[in-house]
Each structure stands twice: as C-alpha cells, then as structure tokens.
C-alpha positions in Angstrom: 126.5 74.5 99.9 125.1 72.7 102.9 121.3 72.4 102.8 121.0 70.9 106.2 119.2 73.1 108.9 121.0 74.0 111.8 118.9 73.3 115.0 118.0 77.3 115.6 116.9 77.2 112.1 114.0 74.5 112.6 113.2 76.0 115.4 112.6 79.0 113.6 110.7 77.3 110.5 108.7 75.1 113.1 107.6 78.5 115.0 106.6 80.7 111.9 104.8 77.7 110.2 102.7 76.5 113.3 101.9 80.7 113.9 100.4 80.7 110.1 98.4 77.2 110.9 96.9 78.6 114.4 96.6 81.9 113.7 96.5 82.6 109.7 93.9 80.5 108.4 92.3 81.0 104.9 89.2 82.6 106.4 90.8 84.8 108.8 93.0 86.1 105.8 89.7 86.6 104.1 88.5 89.1 107.1 92.0 90.5 107.1 92.0 91.4 103.1 88.4 92.9 103.6 89.9 95.8 106.6 90.3 99.3 105.3 94.3 98.9 106.2 94.4 95.3 104.0 96.3 94.1 107.2 96.7 93.3 110.9 98.5 95.8 113.4 98.5 92.6 116.1 100.1 90.2 114.0 102.6 93.1 113.1 103.0 93.1 116.8 103.3 89.6 117.2 105.9 89.1 114.8 107.7 92.2 116.0 107.4 90.0 119.8 108.8 86.9 117.8 111.7 88.8 116.5 110.9 88.0 112.8 111.2 91.7 112.0 114.9 92.5 112.5 116.0 88.6 111.9 118.5 89.8 109.4 119.4 92.9 110.9 122.4 93.5 113.4 122.3 93.2 117.0 122.9 97.1 117.3 120.3 97.7 115.9 117.9 95.3 118.1 118.1 92.5 115.3 119.1 89.0 115.5 122.2 89.2 113.0 120.6 85.9 111.3 121.7 84.7 107.3 119.2 84.7 104.6 118.6 81.2 104.8 116.4 82.7 107.6 114.9 85.1 106.2 113.7 82.1 103.2 112.4 80.1 106.0 110.4 83.0 106.9 109.0 83.7 103.6 108.5 80.7 102.6 105.9 79.7 105.3 104.3 83.1 104.6 103.8 82.4 101.0 102.0 79.3 102.1 99.3 81.2 104.4 99.6 84.2 101.9 100.3 86.7 104.6 98.8 89.9 104.0 101.5 92.2 106.2 103.8 94.7 104.9 106.7 92.2 105.8 108.6 92.9 102.3 107.9 96.1 101.8 109.2 97.2 105.7 111.5 94.6 107.1 113.0 93.3 103.9 113.1 96.2 101.3 113.2 99.6 103.5 115.1 98.1 106.5 117.7 96.6 104.4 118.2 100.2 102.2 118.5 101.9 105.7 120.8 99.6 107.4 123.2 99.9 104.2 123.2 103.3 103.6 122.4 105.4 106.9 124.7 106.4 109.6 125.0 104.7 113.0 122.6 107.4 114.7 120.1 107.2 111.4 120.5 103.4 111.5 119.7 103.0 115.4 117.0 105.2 115.6 114.6 103.8 112.5 115.5 100.5 112.5 115.3 99.7 116.4 111.9 101.3 116.1 111.0 99.4 113.2 112.2 95.9 114.9 109.6 96.7 117.7 106.9 97.2 115.4 106.4 100.9 116.2 107.6 102.2 112.6 106.5 101.6 109.3 108.8 102.2 106.3 108.7 102.0 102.9 111.0 102.3 100.2 109.9 104.6 97.6 112.4 104.1 94.8 111.0 102.5 91.2 109.4 105.1 89.0 107.1 104.0 85.7 109.9 104.0 83.2 112.6 101.8 85.2 110.9 98.7 84.6 113.3 96.6 87.1 116.2 98.9 86.5 117.1 99.5 89.8 119.9 102.6 88.4 117.3 104.1 86.6 116.4 107.6 88.7 114.9 110.5 87.2 113.6 112.0 90.5 115.9 115.0 91.0 117.2 116.4 94.4 118.5 120.1 94.7 120.7 121.6 97.1 118.9 124.5 98.9 120.9 127.9 100.0 119.9 126.4 104.0 121.8 123.1 103.3 118.7 121.1 102.4 117.2 119.4 99.8 114.7 120.2 97.1 113.0 117.0 95.8 110.7 117.0 92.6 109.6 113.7 90.7 107.4 110.9 91.0 107.4 106.9 92.4 104.9 104.3 91.1 104.3 101.2 93.0 105.6 101.7 96.2 105.2 98.9 98.5 103.2 99.4 101.3 103.0 102.9 100.6 99.4 103.8 101.6 100.4 102.2 105.5 104.1 103.8 105.6 104.7 106.0 108.5 107.9 107.2 106.5 109.6 106.8 102.8 112.9 105.7 102.6 113.0 108.1 99.2 115.4 107.4 96.4 116.7 110.7 94.3 119.0 111.6 91.9 121.7 114.4 93.4 123.7 114.9 89.8 124.2 112.5 86.9 122.1 111.0 84.3 119.0 108.9 84.6 120.8 105.3 84.2 124.2 106.5 86.3 125.4 104.4 88.9 126.7 107.4 91.0 124.5 110.3 92.2 121.6 108.5 93.7 120.8 109.6 97.3 118.3 108.4 99.9 116.5 110.7 101.8 114.0 109.8 105.3 110.6 111.8 104.1 107.5 111.5 106.6 104.0 110.3 105.1 102.4 113.3 105.9 105.2 115.9 104.6 104.1 119.0 103.3 104.5 118.7 99.1 103.9 114.7 99.1 101.0 113.6 97.6 100.5 110.1 98.3 98.0 107.8 96.4 97.4 104.4 97.8 95.8 101.6 96.7 95.2 97.5 96.2 97.1 95.3 94.0 95.7 92.7 92.5 96.4 90.2 95.4 95.0 92.3 97.7 98.7 94.0 98.5 99.2 97.6 100.0 101.0 100.0 97.6 100.9 103.8 96.3 101.9 106.3 93.8 104.1 109.4 95.1 103.7 113.0 93.9 106.1 115.8 95.0 107.1 118.9 93.2 109.8 121.1 95.5 109.1 119.1 98.1 111.7 120.6 100.8 113.8 118.3 103.6 116.2 119.5 106.1 120.3 118.3 105.5 119.2 115.6 108.3 117.0 113.8 106.3 120.0 112.7 103.6 120.8 108.8 104.6 124.7 108.5 104.8 126.8 110.4 102.3 125.0 112.0 99.1 125.1 110.5 95.9 126.4 107.2 97.3 123.1 104.9 98.3 122.8 103.0 94.4 124.9 100.2 96.5 122.2 100.6 99.4 119.5 99.9 96.7 120.9 97.2 95.1 121.5 95.4 98.2 118.0 95.8 99.5 116.5 94.7 96.2 118.8 91.6 95.7 117.3 91.0 99.6 113.8 91.6 99.0 114.1 89.2 94.9 115.3 86.2 97.2 112.2 87.0 99.4 109.8 86.9 97.0 111.9 83.4 95.1 111.1 81.8 98.6 107.3 83.1 99.1 106.3 81.7 95.7 108.1 78.6 96.5 105.9 78.6 99.7 102.7 79.3 97.5 103.3 77.0 94.7 104.0 74.1 97.3 100.9 75.3 98.7 99.1 75.0 95.5 100.2 71.6 94.6 99.3 70.5 98.1 95.6 71.8 97.8 95.0 70.6 94.7 96.6 67.1 95.3 93.9 66.7 97.8 91.2 68.3 95.8 91.5 65.8 93.0 91.4 63.2 95.9 88.2 63.8 97.0 86.2 65.8 93.9 83.9 63.0 92.0 83.7 62.9 88.3 82.4 59.7 86.0 81.6 58.0 88.7 85.2 58.2 90.0 87.7 60.6 91.8 89.8 63.2 89.9 93.1 61.5 90.9 92.4 58.2 89.5 92.7 59.9 85.9 95.7 59.1 83.8 96.0 63.1 82.0 94.9 65.2 85.4 97.6 63.1 87.3 100.2 64.1 84.6 99.4 67.9 84.9 99.9 67.5 88.8 103.4 65.9 88.1 104.0 68.7 85.6 103.0 71.2 88.6 105.4 69.4 91.1 108.1 69.3 88.6 108.2 73.0 88.3 107.8 73.6 92.0 111.1 71.4 92.4 112.8 72.9 90.0 111.9 76.6 91.6 113.0 74.8 94.8 116.2 74.6 93.0 117.0 77.8 91.8 116.2 79.3 95.0 119.0 77.3 96.7 121.1 78.3 93.6 120.1 82.0 94.6 121.2 81.5 97.9 124.4 80.4 97.5 125.1 82.6 94.4 124.3 85.5 96.7 127.4 84.9 99.0 129.7 84.6 95.7 132.5 87.8 95.7 131.9 88.2 92.0 129.2 90.8 91.6 128.3 89.6 87.9 128.2 86.1 89.0 125.4 87.3 91.7 123.6 89.3 89.7 123.6 86.6 87.2 122.2 83.8 89.8 119.8 86.2 91.3 118.0 87.0 87.9 117.9 83.2 86.8 116.2 82.5 89.8 113.7 85.5 89.3 113.1 84.5 85.8 112.3 81.0 86.5 110.6 81.0 89.5 108.2 83.9 88.0 107.3 81.5 84.7 107.1 78.5 87.5 104.6 80.2 89.5 102.5 81.4 86.6 101.8 77.9 85.5 101.9 75.8 88.9 99.0 78.7 89.9 97.3 78.7 86.5 97.2 74.7 86.8 95.5 74.5 89.7 92.9 76.6 88.8 92.3 74.6 85.9 92.6 71.4 87.9 89.9 72.7 90.3 87.1 73.8 87.8 84.8 76.4 88.4 85.6 76.7 92.1 88.9 77.4 91.7 87.4 80.9 90.4 85.7 81.5 93.1 87.3 84.7 95.6 86.2 82.3 98.5 88.4 79.7 97.7 92.6 80.0 98.6 93.7 78.8 94.6 92.5 82.0 92.8 94.5 84.1 96.0 97.3 82.1 95.5 97.8 82.5 91.7 97.2 86.2 92.2 100.0 86.5 94.3 102.4 84.3 92.6 101.6 86.5 89.4 102.2 89.8 91.5 105.9 88.3 92.8 106.5 87.6 88.9 106.0 91.1 88.1 108.4 92.9 91.3 111.4 93.8 90.6 111.5 93.4 87.3 109.3 90.3 85.5 110.8 87.4 83.8 111.7 88.2 80.6 113.5 91.4 82.1 115.5 88.8 84.2 116.5 86.8 81.1 117.8 89.9 79.3 120.1 90.7 82.3 121.3 87.2 82.3 122.5 87.2 79.1 123.3 90.7 78.8 126.4 91.4 77.3 129.3 91.9 80.2 131.8 94.4 79.0 128.7 96.9 78.4 127.2 96.3 81.9 130.5 96.6 83.6 130.6 100.2 81.8 126.9 100.8 84.1 128.7 99.7 87.2 131.7 100.6 89.0 134.0 98.3 90.2 133.8 99.7 93.8 130.1 97.9 93.6 132.2 94.4 94.6 132.2 96.0 97.6 128.3 95.3 98.2 127.5 91.9 98.8 124.8 89.9 100.7 126.0 87.6 103.2 125.0 84.0 103.5 126.2 81.8 106.7 125.2 78.0 105.9 124.4 75.9 108.8 127.8 74.6 108.8 129.4 77.7 109.1 127.2 79.0 111.9 
C-alpha cells in the first residue's frame, strides 16, 4: 500500500487541521460542551459547506466520492481537537447504512439533505445484549394488514440519538437473534408516536440515547431497500465507523503525547524540569511507542479493508480496534499521571482526551471482544455469515490508484 498522500489529500488534511486550530480551540470546545445540545450547529453547517459531510458518499447524492483515506484524514484531525459534532454517528454510521441499503430515491432524498447539513440521522441498531455483535437483533418487525410494519423492541447507546431528526432503525423481520438473514432497516422520525427517546451524555461529553417502542407503526415506504437484506449494509457502516474511530484515537493519542511533552518541558520539580528526569523520559517514550504501533495498525486496517476476502477484512479491523483501544487507554492514563494533579482538572485538555479514548475503546465492541473475533474458529463463523456477504466490501483508493 502506498502511504504517500496525494495533493488533494494534503489539502484536505491541512484544511481540517487549520479549521480545528483556528475555530475549535479547547476553551471554545468547553463552551460548546456546556450548551444544551452539546454541539455547535454553526460548525456543522461549516462542515457541510466545506464538503466534509459527504466525503465518502457518491456524487449522485451530493458527495465527493472520496476514499477511506480521506475519511481517516478528517477523523485524525477531529481526534486531536476533540470535535463534538455528530460526524461519526451521522455522516459515517447512518449515512453509510442508508447508502448501502436504500434504493435510489431513498438515498437521494435522505443523503442529499444530510450532506447539506439539513438533516441529522442516527443509526439505531445495537441492543443491550449485543455487546458488539452486529448480527444480534431481537427487535421485531411484523407486517400489518395495510402493508406497513409494527416495530417492537429497545435500542441502547444510539450515538447522536438525542439530537437526531430521524432514526435508521434495524429490526428483524424473520429468523433468530443471531441470524444474518432477516434484518431490515426502517426510517423512523424522532417524533413518531409510540417512540420513547431518552437522551443522555456519554462520559466524554458526546450525545447518545436509548429508544423504546412497542407496536410502533410505520408505513411500507419506511423500509429501506429490500426486507430482510440489511445485514450487509449495517456491517459495512460499522466497518467504516470502526476505521473512523481508530483514526480518531490515533489523532487523540498524538495530541496527548504532544501536550504531555510540552508540559514536561516547562513544569519544574526538584530544581529542574520534568523532561530531564530519565524515568519520566522512559514513560513518555513508552507512550510514543504505543502511538506509532497504533498508527501502523491503522494503516493495516486501511489495507485490509480493500481485501476481497471478508474473513481477512474482519480480522484486520478487529486487530486494529483491539490494539488501538488498549493503546489509547494506556497513552491517556500515562498522560494524566505525568501531569499530576492538573491532569484531573476538567478545565484541562488531558482529562477530556482520556475520556474520549476510553469511550472509543468501548464502542462497537471493546478490545477483548475484538481479540475474540480474531481468534474465533473460521468454520463456525462461516456458518453464521453466508457466502454472499463477500460482495459487501469497503473500497480504498490509495494515492497511486487515484
């Protein structure tokens, strides 16, 4: 894989970095964090004007048909700045699910509005018992006499759910809780009768919600794509989200190392600066080693995402998520310890970086879950996932191919 960025990708990276440095400084982030919604709609509209919301979406819905590399460049800079806007939940997770599952009319209607910053979508898929298993669904969808559907179930930790205008909600039309077949996606307005939404803030200041619905009735037009065939689309959306999270974690770790290094150069103790103490130098070196390992695993995940073998793709993504998750917690905790008491202050950036890294490690399956996925027996897993899932793959264009 060619790791050299193209001229366009360098311009994209520099534009995102400049925006974050000039308009998303830490004290400004603190002010945004204290708002009722927990994010800035002004910044969200700026992302839309700059084209970042549709960077990986096709041109027919207003996107720029970029690659995963472009998405990674954005997420790394967002990780450094601890961006609070629902980019991951809306422009990656929900958008990719709609793009993969919806028909032409549905895609153009929903994604065009999302790319313009006019519509906030959230994917309501994971349940309390799923623990990272994408196929696990107990929410039921039952046909009604008029051709619509009755939805019954609960969804937990819906990212961006507290501020979403509409939900892309998964439910099982037929089959058992772990079956690949039978999963459908439905478009449900946030104010739909029978839908109970409980919004809350995550420990890192992000927005999420729990959904509960019993006999929630939707029309036949709410079904995205074909009934019972949405598992591949959901898996593709989650794969994009995992790579995005890995990139965000690398950016956040890079920020932790930089801030800690600068602090150690100025903080004095025992008549000298902390940077001259060899034991503390070793700890900072360990942090740098974990950062570089994580960066390499991110490259491996990008290369693995283009692999036509779905088993190899899954293992590459799980390997990256497992290592980067653990490295993120290590780097964040070391950064707090090297700062001492100020590292525990809510008015200082290190604690916020650690909280975000801890949440990233837990999302879409923690490190232990993804380690188990890597060493899961291939024959058993093959029985769970039909062969036609090989057609669902991520496309990564390296600069040389572009």
